[in-house]
ROPAPA-529796 format. One record per residue: residue number from 1; chain; x, y, z of N, C-alpha, C in turn. Coordinates in Angstrom, 3 decimals, always signed. Layout:
BEGIN
+-----+--------+----------+----------+----------+----------+----------+----------+----------+----------+----------+
| num | cadena |      n_x |      n_y |      n_z |     ca_x |     ca_y |     ca_z |      c_x |      c_y |      c_z |
+-----+--------+----------+----------+----------+----------+----------+----------+----------+----------+----------+
| NUM |      A |        X |        Y |        Z |        X |        Y |        Z |        X |        Y |        Z |
...
+-----+--------+----------+----------+----------+----------+----------+----------+----------+----------+----------+
***
This chain:
BEGIN
+-----+--------+----------+----------+----------+----------+----------+----------+----------+----------+----------+
| num | cadena |      n_x |      n_y |      n_z |     ca_x |     ca_y |     ca_z |      c_x |      c_y |      c_z |
+-----+--------+----------+----------+----------+----------+----------+----------+----------+----------+----------+
|   1 |      A | +158.492 | +104.906 | +139.600 | +158.149 | +105.845 | +138.073 | +157.308 | +105.166 | +137.110 |
|   2 |      A | +155.669 | +105.475 | +136.677 | +155.198 | +104.631 | +135.921 | +155.755 | +105.969 | +134.166 |
|   3 |      A | +155.756 | +104.639 | +133.452 | +156.212 | +105.491 | +132.161 | +154.074 | +105.584 | +131.358 |
|   4 |      A | +154.290 | +106.333 | +131.223 | +152.967 | +106.756 | +129.531 | +153.139 | +105.679 | +128.777 |
|   5 |      A | +152.156 | +104.782 | +128.142 | +151.665 | +103.877 | +127.521 | +151.746 | +104.925 | +125.891 |
|   6 |      A | +152.460 | +104.171 | +124.848 | +152.494 | +104.864 | +123.146 | +151.045 | +104.389 | +122.617 |
|   7 |      A | +150.362 | +104.904 | +122.562 | +149.223 | +104.623 | +122.362 | +148.810 | +105.297 | +120.316 |
|   8 |      A | +148.577 | +104.482 | +119.404 | +148.511 | +104.576 | +117.972 | +147.161 | +104.944 | +118.137 |
|   9 |      A | +146.349 | +105.560 | +116.534 | +144.523 | +105.138 | +116.072 | +144.851 | +104.082 | +115.903 |
|  10 |      A | +143.528 | +104.177 | +116.207 | +143.030 | +103.125 | +115.757 | +142.828 | +102.506 | +114.668 |
|  11 |      A | +142.430 | +100.846 | +114.625 | +142.352 | +100.443 | +112.910 | +141.046 |  +99.928 | +112.697 |
|  12 |      A | +140.325 | +100.848 | +111.408 | +138.834 | +100.715 | +111.709 | +138.557 | +100.272 | +110.299 |
|  13 |      A | +137.909 |  +98.370 | +110.333 | +137.914 |  +98.054 | +109.689 | +136.470 |  +98.125 | +108.640 |
|  14 |      A | +136.710 |  +97.436 | +107.391 | +135.275 |  +97.966 | +106.601 | +133.823 |  +97.365 | +107.238 |
|  15 |      A | +133.172 |  +97.716 | +107.742 | +131.136 |  +97.346 | +107.727 | +131.431 |  +96.296 | +107.083 |
|  16 |      A | +130.768 |  +95.208 | +108.044 | +130.118 |  +94.078 | +107.747 | +129.106 |  +94.404 | +107.416 |
|  17 |      A | +128.209 |  +93.797 | +106.380 | +126.728 |  +94.172 | +105.820 | +126.185 |  +92.296 | +106.614 |
|  18 |      A | +124.923 |  +92.270 | +107.336 | +124.652 |  +91.214 | +107.475 | +122.870 |  +90.903 | +107.322 |
|  19 |      A | +122.710 |  +90.194 | +106.951 | +121.143 |  +90.460 | +106.075 | +120.394 |  +89.015 | +107.254 |
|  20 |      A | +118.756 |  +89.626 | +107.286 | +118.065 |  +88.521 | +107.916 | +116.957 |  +88.527 | +107.060 |
|  21 |      A | +116.577 |  +86.984 | +106.192 | +115.321 |  +86.799 | +106.051 | +114.117 |  +86.152 | +106.630 |
|  22 |      A | +113.173 |  +87.339 | +105.896 | +112.069 |  +86.547 | +107.002 | +110.763 |  +85.646 | +105.571 |
|  23 |      A | +110.153 |  +84.762 | +105.649 | +109.315 |  +84.214 | +104.713 | +107.900 |  +84.199 | +104.816 |
|  24 |      A | +107.026 |  +84.312 | +104.213 | +105.474 |  +83.847 | +104.788 | +105.019 |  +83.625 | +103.355 |
|  25 |      A | +103.921 |  +82.449 | +103.216 | +103.105 |  +82.135 | +102.487 | +102.028 |  +82.921 | +101.945 |
|  26 |      A | +101.385 |  +83.230 | +101.220 | +100.314 |  +83.836 | +100.920 |  +99.826 |  +82.530 |  +99.600 |
|  27 |      A |  +98.006 |  +82.211 |  +99.535 |  +97.299 |  +82.119 |  +98.483 |  +96.544 |  +83.256 |  +98.457 |
|  28 |      A |  +97.244 |  +83.532 |  +96.401 |  +95.946 |  +84.579 |  +96.119 |  +95.161 |  +83.560 |  +94.582 |
|  29 |      A |  +94.232 |  +83.891 |  +95.178 |  +92.963 |  +82.968 |  +94.063 |  +93.229 |  +83.905 |  +92.462 |
|  30 |      A |  +93.311 |  +83.891 |  +91.799 |  +93.093 |  +84.350 |  +90.635 |  +91.820 |  +84.326 |  +90.105 |
|  31 |      A |  +91.126 |  +85.057 |  +89.259 |  +89.871 |  +84.543 |  +88.927 |  +90.281 |  +85.476 |  +86.842 |
|  32 |      A |  +89.836 |  +85.213 |  +86.205 |  +90.479 |  +84.953 |  +84.358 |  +89.008 |  +85.330 |  +84.021 |
|  33 |      A |  +88.013 |  +87.161 |  +84.248 |  +87.264 |  +87.156 |  +83.318 |  +87.914 |  +87.376 |  +82.197 |
|  34 |      A |  +86.958 |  +87.587 |  +80.458 |  +86.971 |  +88.193 |  +80.288 |  +86.581 |  +89.575 |  +79.375 |
|  35 |      A |  +87.057 |  +90.952 |  +78.954 |  +86.493 |  +92.087 |  +78.701 |  +87.394 |  +92.419 |  +77.683 |
|  36 |      A |  +86.698 |  +93.346 |  +76.945 |  +87.503 |  +93.637 |  +75.236 |  +87.738 |  +95.603 |  +75.569 |
|  37 |      A |  +88.806 |  +96.008 |  +75.396 |  +89.109 |  +97.126 |  +76.360 |  +89.980 |  +98.378 |  +75.196 |
|  38 |      A |  +89.272 |  +99.621 |  +74.744 |  +89.486 | +100.254 |  +73.597 |  +91.060 | +100.988 |  +74.208 |
|  39 |      A |  +92.262 | +100.771 |  +73.598 |  +94.016 | +101.560 |  +74.342 |  +94.007 | +102.136 |  +74.100 |
|  40 |      A |  +94.223 | +103.410 |  +74.335 |  +94.686 | +104.300 |  +73.942 |  +96.761 | +104.912 |  +74.682 |
|  41 |      A |  +96.959 | +104.567 |  +74.131 |  +98.896 | +104.463 |  +74.091 |  +99.661 | +106.309 |  +74.187 |
|  42 |      A | +100.381 | +106.355 |  +75.440 | +101.468 | +107.734 |  +75.437 | +102.382 | +106.724 |  +75.565 |
|  43 |      A | +102.990 | +107.831 |  +75.862 | +104.940 | +106.973 |  +75.370 | +105.031 | +108.457 |  +76.829 |
|  44 |      A | +106.137 | +108.172 |  +77.729 | +106.978 | +108.192 |  +78.475 | +107.927 | +108.143 |  +77.820 |
|  45 |      A | +109.179 | +109.274 |  +78.601 | +110.522 | +109.420 |  +78.284 | +110.406 | +109.233 |  +79.985 |
|  46 |      A | +111.585 | +108.282 |  +80.082 | +111.747 | +108.540 |  +81.752 | +113.334 | +108.896 |  +81.846 |
|  47 |      A | +113.915 | +110.113 |  +82.439 | +115.042 | +110.586 |  +82.460 | +115.621 | +109.854 |  +84.115 |
|  48 |      A | +116.609 | +108.857 |  +84.207 | +117.362 | +108.548 |  +85.413 | +118.236 | +109.906 |  +86.281 |
|  49 |      A | +118.125 | +109.340 |  +87.590 | +119.215 | +110.124 |  +87.935 | +119.601 | +109.206 |  +89.313 |
|  50 |      A | +120.422 | +109.619 |  +89.407 | +120.732 | +108.369 |  +91.077 | +121.670 | +108.515 |  +91.686 |
|  51 |      A | +120.225 | +109.641 |  +92.753 | +121.037 | +110.426 |  +94.151 | +121.525 | +109.028 |  +95.185 |
|  52 |      A | +121.952 | +108.894 |  +95.928 | +122.197 | +107.964 |  +97.389 | +121.047 | +108.251 |  +98.165 |
|  53 |      A | +120.668 | +106.655 |  +98.333 | +119.479 | +106.218 |  +99.001 | +120.096 | +104.613 |  +99.551 |
|  54 |      A | +119.189 | +104.358 | +100.892 | +119.149 | +103.467 | +101.463 | +117.985 | +102.493 | +101.542 |
|  55 |      A | +118.174 | +101.649 | +101.322 | +116.591 | +100.431 | +101.025 | +116.235 |  +99.896 | +102.469 |
|  56 |      A | +114.999 |  +99.541 | +102.355 | +115.121 |  +98.539 | +103.129 | +114.429 |  +96.773 | +101.607 |
|  57 |      A | +114.123 |  +95.678 | +101.857 | +113.781 |  +95.020 | +101.249 | +113.167 |  +93.564 | +101.071 |
|  58 |      A | +111.822 |  +93.450 | +100.659 | +110.818 |  +92.243 | +100.749 | +110.729 |  +92.053 |  +99.627 |
|  59 |      A | +110.831 |  +90.809 |  +99.372 | +110.863 |  +89.394 |  +98.285 | +109.573 |  +88.857 |  +98.865 |
|  60 |      A | +109.534 |  +88.132 |  +97.592 | +108.011 |  +87.457 |  +97.284 | +108.527 |  +86.498 |  +96.627 |
|  61 |      A | +107.569 |  +85.231 |  +96.055 | +108.030 |  +84.160 |  +95.429 | +106.488 |  +83.991 |  +94.754 |
|  62 |      A | +106.097 |  +83.519 |  +93.683 | +104.782 |  +83.188 |  +93.539 | +104.302 |  +81.434 |  +92.298 |
|  63 |      A | +103.265 |  +81.006 |  +93.116 | +103.123 |  +79.824 |  +92.209 | +102.110 |  +80.199 |  +91.816 |
|  64 |      A | +101.675 |  +79.338 |  +90.878 | +100.440 |  +79.780 |  +89.875 |  +99.982 |  +77.887 |  +90.082 |
|  65 |      A |  +98.696 |  +78.435 |  +89.843 |  +98.329 |  +76.872 |  +90.229 |  +96.786 |  +76.714 |  +89.040 |
|  66 |      A |  +96.678 |  +75.636 |  +88.246 |  +95.165 |  +75.351 |  +87.412 |  +94.490 |  +74.467 |  +88.700 |
|  67 |      A |  +93.089 |  +75.179 |  +88.911 |  +92.366 |  +73.954 |  +89.343 |  +91.710 |  +72.589 |  +88.966 |
|  68 |      A |  +91.586 |  +72.161 |  +89.833 |  +90.310 |  +70.912 |  +88.035 |  +89.312 |  +70.644 |  +89.322 |
|  69 |      A |  +89.002 |  +71.614 |  +89.642 |  +87.781 |  +71.254 |  +90.607 |  +86.797 |  +73.097 |  +90.983 |
|  70 |      A |  +85.276 |  +72.974 |  +91.624 |  +84.786 |  +73.805 |  +91.556 |  +85.866 |  +75.003 |  +92.804 |
|  71 |      A |  +85.606 |  +76.432 |  +92.398 |  +86.774 |  +77.544 |  +93.319 |  +85.650 |  +77.464 |  +94.311 |
|  72 |      A |  +86.721 |  +77.554 |  +95.077 |  +85.626 |  +78.358 |  +97.174 |  +84.783 |  +79.092 |  +97.049 |
|  73 |      A |  +85.071 |  +79.869 |  +96.223 |  +84.287 |  +80.905 |  +96.665 |  +83.829 |  +81.457 |  +95.043 |
|  74 |      A |  +83.046 |  +80.240 |  +94.561 |  +82.012 |  +80.023 |  +93.337 |  +80.653 |  +80.661 |  +93.919 |
|  75 |      A |  +80.252 |  +81.843 |  +92.265 |  +78.567 |  +82.514 |  +93.178 |  +78.449 |  +83.403 |  +91.996 |
|  76 |      A |  +77.694 |  +84.315 |  +92.109 |  +77.031 |  +85.306 |  +91.331 |  +77.967 |  +85.880 |  +90.924 |
|  77 |      A |  +78.537 |  +86.344 |  +89.467 |  +79.953 |  +87.145 |  +89.879 |  +81.061 |  +86.471 |  +89.378 |
|  78 |      A |  +81.380 |  +85.425 |  +90.499 |  +82.278 |  +84.562 |  +90.399 |  +82.557 |  +83.359 |  +89.050 |
|  79 |      A |  +81.241 |  +83.477 |  +88.467 |  +81.638 |  +82.388 |  +87.124 |  +80.661 |  +80.808 |  +87.635 |
|  80 |      A |  +80.037 |  +81.438 |  +88.823 |  +79.306 |  +80.164 |  +89.197 |  +77.608 |  +80.118 |  +88.831 |
|  81 |      A |  +76.693 |  +79.374 |  +89.032 |  +75.660 |  +79.532 |  +89.396 |  +75.513 |  +80.001 |  +88.017 |
+-----+--------+----------+----------+----------+----------+----------+----------+----------+----------+----------+
***
């Protein structure tokens, strides 16, 4: 004779969040021309709402360097010649 086993409901544990990070390096040349701009100021009132969302994250870091040599892209329109 076989007896049926006593089965209870499962125990569900909290979701474990795991993250993966990828990294890339990008060189961004910065050109600093000068120009005068007349500015019109406009005020905006921002009203914040907080609906439930999901998201992906992309992170970036920046470093700025001051070059002591000639820029590799110097030419007409770039401060060269």
